[in-house]
N, C-alpha and C positions, 0 to 999 in steps of 0.2 A: 803745552804739548808734552813737556817732560813729566808733568804731573799725571797725564793720561798714560804715558809709558810705564810709570812706576806702579800706579794703582790698577790700571786697566779698567775696562768697563765692568768687570766682575765686582768691583768695589763700590759701584753706584748703589747707595742705600735708598734712593727714591727716584721717581721719574724726573723730578726737577733736577736732581744731580746728574742724571743721564743726559738731560738737555744741555747742561753746562759742559759736560765732557764732549758731547757731540759738537757744540759750538767751537770749542777749543781746537778741534781737528778740522774745522771747515766743512762739517757735515750738518745737515738739518733733518729733523724727523718729518718724513713725508706725510705722516698721519696727523701732524699738528702744524700745518702750514699757516702763515698769517692770513692767506686768502687762497681759494682754490686755483689750481693751475689749469683746470679744464672747466668749461661751462657750456650749458646747453645751446646758447645762441651767441652770435658775435656781440662783443661789448661795443657800445657806441660812445667811445671816449672823445672822438673828434665831432664837432658840431656843425650844423649848417651855418653858412656865413655868406655875406654879400658885400662886394666892393664896387663903388660907383666911379665910373670914368670921369664924370663931371667934377668929382673932387680930386681924383688922382692927377688929371692933366695939369691943373694949376699948381699942385704940389710939385710935380716934376719941373714945371717952369721955374718955380721958386728955387728948387735944388740946382737948376742950371746956372743960377747966379752965384752959387757958392762952391759947387762940386764940379771940378773939371776932370777930363779923362786922364790927366796925369796923376790925379789923386785916387780915383776909383777905377777898378777893373771894368765896372759897368755902373752907369747912373740909373739905378732901378729902385723900385719900391716893392719890397717883399710883402706878399699878401698872406700873412701868417694867420693860422686858425686860432680863434679865441679860446680853444680848449685849454684847460688848466695845465700849466707847465710848458706850453708850446710857444716858441718865438720865431719859428722858421717855416715849418711845413704848412701847406695849405690843406692837404689831405695827408693821411699817414705815409703814403709812398711818393707823393708828388708835391711840387711847389710851383706857384705861379707868381709872376711879378710884372708890373708895368715898367717899361723902359723908354727912355727918350735920348735921342742923339740930336744935338743942335745942328743948325744949318752950317754947312762947310766944316763939319767936324767928323772925326773918325773915332771908332772904339776899337782898340787894338785887338789883334787876332790871338786866339789861344785854342787849346783843345783840352778835353777832359773826359773822364769815364762816363759821367751822366749823359744820357740821351736828352736832346733838347729840340724844341720847336717854337715857332712864334706865329702869332696871329697879328697881321698888320692892321692898325686902326686908322691912323691919319698920317699920310705922307704926301709929298709932291714928287713929280718926276725927277729922278736923280738920286733917290735913296736906294741903297743896295745893302744886302747881306752878302759878304764874300765868303763862299764855301769852297774849300779845296782849290783855290786859285781862280775862281770865276765869280763875277758879279751877278747876283740874282736880284732882279728888280723887286722892290717892296711896294706893292700896290694895295690900297686899302681892301681888306677882306681876304687877301691871300694868306695861305698857310705855308710856311717854309720849314723844312726839316734841317737839323744838324745832328746826324747820328753820332753816337759816342766815338771819340777820338778823331773826328773830322776837324781840320783847321777851320775856324770861322771868326770873322770880325764884321764890323759895320762901317759903311762909308756913306755919309750924307752930303752929296754934292749939290743939293737943291738949295733954294733960298728960304726954306721954312723948316722948322723942327719936325722930326720924325718920331712917331709914337707907335708902340706895339706892345703886345703881351707875350711874355716868355712862359714856357712850361718846361720843367725838367723833372727827371726822376731822382734828383739828388737825395731826397730823404731815404729812398730805398737803398741807394749806394752807401749812404751814411750807416744804415742799419747793418748791411752785409759786409761793409769794410773795403771794397776794392776801389777806393778813390785815388785817381791820379789826375794831375793837372800840369800843363806845360804851356808857358807863354811862347808866342811865335818869336823867333830870333829877329831882332830889329823892330819889333812892335807891331807893325801892320803888314799884312800880306798884300803887296801891291800888284795890281793887274788892271788891264784895260779891256779884258774879254768879258762881254756881257752875254749871259746865257738865259734868255727869256724862257726857253723850253726845258730848263733844268728839271730832271726827275725829282729834285728836292723841292720843287715849287708846285703848289696846287692853286692855280688862279681862281679867285672867287667867281669870275665871270663864267668860267667853264663849269664849276660846281653848281652854280645857281641854274644855269641852262639845263643841266642834267636833272636837277630836282624838279624844275618847273615842267619838264616834259614827262614826268612820271605820272602814271594813273594807277588806281583811281584817285579822286581828290581826297584831301585830308592830310594829316601829317605824313611826311616822307623823310627818309633817312638814307644817306650814303656813307660808306666807309671810305676814307681817303687812303689811297695806295694803289698799286705799289709805287715806291718802296714803302715798307712798313718798319716801324720801330719795334724792337724786341720787347719793350716793357710797357709801351703805351699805345692804345688804339685810338684813332681819331675818327669822329663821326660828325657830319653836318646834317642837321635836321631842319626841314622847312615846316613851320607851324602856320596853318591857315588862320586868318583873322577870325576871332571868336571861338576857336577850337579849344578843347580841353583834352589833355593827354595825361594819363596816370601811369606811372612806372612803379612797380612793386619793389619791395626791398630786395637787394642783391648784395653779394659779398664784395663786389668791386667798388672802388672809389671813383667818383667822377667830378671833374672841374669843368664848368660851363663858361663860355664867353660869347657874348651877343655880337654877331657880325652885323646884323641889321634888324630893325623892328623894335618891339616893346611888348611887355606883358607882365605877368605875375607868376610867382612860384610859391607853392606851399610844400615845405619839406618837414614832414611830421607836424609839429605845432608851430614851426617858424614860417612866417610869410613875409615876402618882400617883393617889391616892384623893380623890374629890370628894364634897361633900354640899351641902345647901341654902345658898345665899348665896355659894358659892365661885366664883372666876373662873379660867379657864385659857385659854391661847392656843395655837393651832395655826398656826404661820407658814406662809408660802408653801412649797409643794413638800415637805410632810411628810405621811407616811402616819399615819392616826389610827384607832385601834380603841376603840370604846365597849364597856364591859361593865357592864350595869346590875345593881346588887345588889337594887334594888327598883324599882317603877314610878316613873319619873322624867320630869320635864319640864325641858328645857334650852333656853335662848335662845342662838342663834348670830347674831353680828353680823359681817357679811362685807363686804369691799370688791369683791364680785363686779360691781356695776354699773360700777365704774371699769374693771375688766379687760374686761368685755364691750363697753363703749363703744368701746374702742380695739382690739377683736379680739385681746386678749392673754390671754383666759381659755383655758387648756388643762388637760386632765386626763390623768393617766397611763393 
């Protein structure tokens, strides 16, 4: 820096010397960037990926033998995208994880900046998510919300392990920076109040009845809400047995979880077979084709609200 002050840029005898002087001042030549900062189409750095519940459940059971709630804030398996350099995010703005709470166990309460939700996969009566001082039943197929800065924990008073899938916008919060986390004083928010009709709960029985009553026949979709999360939109789609549904490329990222049924997806050149409890991701600007082998219900969690808020949502 002193050298730059003494000689100044006027003393640069070559463009290479100019680059050296610019580097010393923390500036870079915009005409000679290592790579362009603008490009004509979205870069596809995150890749399609698929995770099987049939593998994740025994992995969680094994973790239950070694990892207690006193050791971990949550006993979960992060579904990280196999994109180069990534070890956390499932899609660029969202992360999904399988979680298990053992019988007669609690997962302590906390709150945080990221919005979160969960899709219940396997539970028995007596499994609850505790949100803002109320027990919300966890019934297979249900979707439960925990908006940002809401106290939430988990209580499994049943005689069997409880399994579900978490979704959070934590990668987006990491990128923008406003991360806050606070444990609940004393560990678990204790309550005896059960709220089966909580607005934070979308029972699968009601969602399925709504989809089944829709006409005409074919694939059908509903958006879950209100309430709505600010950063993630939730959709449940019914796919008729034998149907094929093609979704063109769009700028939003989508994480799918299979509530019921089975089929196959083709995401660009990647193809995989999915069934109940599985999770797969369709990153931004990837074409996706559904092929249902049987009548299926699939949850899609998308960052559409973020893209729409800034007028960045585009579809091919």
